[in-house]
C-alpha positions, -999 to +999 in steps of 0.1 A: +000+000+000+016+033-012+004+065+005+017+101+000+012+125+029+010+159+012+009+196+021+011+229+002+017+265+009+000+292-012-001+330-017-036+332-003-068+314+004-087+313-029-074+301-063-103+318-081-088+351-070-056+343-087-037+328-057-011+302-065+008+273-050+043+283-038+055+251-021+046+214-023+059+189+002+051+152+003+065+121+020+060+085+010+046+057+032+047+021+020+027-003+042+025+024+069+062+029+070+080+061+061+104+052+033+126+084+033+114+091-003+099+125-006+090+153-030+097+190-022+095+220-045+093+258-041+074+275-070+075+310-085+038+322-085+043+354-105+026+374-077+031+384-041+016+365-011-011+382+009+001+396+041-018+371+062-004+342+042+031+355+045+027+356+083+019+319+082+046+306+059+072+333+058+081+326+021+089+359+004+087+368-032+124+375-033+131+339-022+108+326-049+121+348-077+144+321-092+123+291-085+105+271-113+069+276-121+043+249-116+043+241-154+080+233-152+075+206-125+040+193-131+050+161-149+075+151-122+051+159-094+023+139-110+047+109-115+055+110-078+019+109-066+002+088-093-015+057-081-010+065-044-035+074-018-030+111-009-033+119+029-040+156+034-053+177+063-082+197+050-078+182+016-104+204-003-081+234+002-049+218-012-067+198-039-085+230-052-052+247-056-035+218-073-065+213-096-064+250-105-028+248-113-034+217-135-063+234-153-041+263-163-019+237-182-048+223-203-075+196-200-050+168-208-036+169-173-070+161-157-075+164-120-058+150-089-087+127-083-081+111-117-047+099-105-051+093-068-074+084-040-077+111-014-080+108+024-088+139+044-073+136+079-095+165+091-126+146+083-112+115+100-102+135+131-137+150+134-151+114+134-127+103+160-128+135+181-162+151+175-167+186+190-130+191+196-103+212+179-087+192+152-061+215+137-027+199+130-013+215+161-042+203+183-038+167+169+000+169+176-008+177+212-034+150+215-013+123+200+020+134+215+036+142+182+065+166+187+061+198+166+082+221+188+107+227+160+080+243+138+080+281+141+065+287+106+044+265+084+063+247+057+049+221+033+075+195+037+078+199+075+040+198+079+037+167+057+063+149+079+044+160+110+010+149+095+025+115+086+033+109+123-002+122+133-019+100+107-001+068+119-010+076+155-046+083+146-051+051+126-033+023+143-015+026+176+017+005+171+031+012+136+063-007+136+076-039+151+113-045+158+122-080+147+155-099+144+176-085+116+157-052+115+180-028+132+182-041+167+201-067+187+186-094+209+197-074+239+175-045+229+143-063+238+134-084+269+117-115+255+099-136+281+107-172+283+079-194+269+073-226+289+050-254+277+025-267+302+030-301+317+011-329+299-003-342+332-017-308+344-055-309+349-076-290+324-082-254+331-117-244+343-139-226+317-159-198+332-186-184+308-200-149+309-234-143+325-263-129+304-260-095+320-222-094+313-228-103+277-255-075+274-232-050+290-204-060+265-227-056+235-238-022+248-202-011+250-196-023+214-227-004+203-213+028+218-179+024+202-194+015+169-216+046+170-187+069+180-166+057+150-195+060+125-195+022+119-158+020+112-152-008+137-143-042+124-150-068+151-186-074+140-178-079+103-177-113+088-141-126+082-131-129+046 
């Protein structure tokens, strides 16, 4: 499973008002593991950033003056993301800008959705944490993801942070250290496994009472409702 965690920085909030993408950052996940493969590009937008946007990302027109335009990098960018699932926080914002940039190049480029699946982590976070703040900073705090090194927003840095948040949101343990994968036997305390004696009497089986089963089912119902039916334990195995 190939996923690309992506973020952009822009000159403003609305592409229909002529605002443009000025930075694209994306990191690759394969089977939920960061590969170290990434895409990062600053872009010349041929316009200044709004003052409010400049306060957020700090990327000046002077810095962007010698950078390529989106048309110069579009093919490479699309090759990097094609066929992957894009993971984006507040995806409609970034996708609208990227689709606008593609539309300026002609209909042959299509849209981002033609090339990728899209997962919006803001939508996911609202399902998992209804009624709470679900900005990237708020999620970092909730899931104990360190973002102390971020003074300004940057597309590549934010995509790296979002990758950590996404993995924490969607699966708890995301890696397992096995023999031959970067550790030594002394790094992990492995308990000794002992087989039971053949002449040991059988263990007693204690079955749940009806009221205990009912309470368990009620708890499953609450969890299933809170996750909008995303739970898996009641689904038939394949």
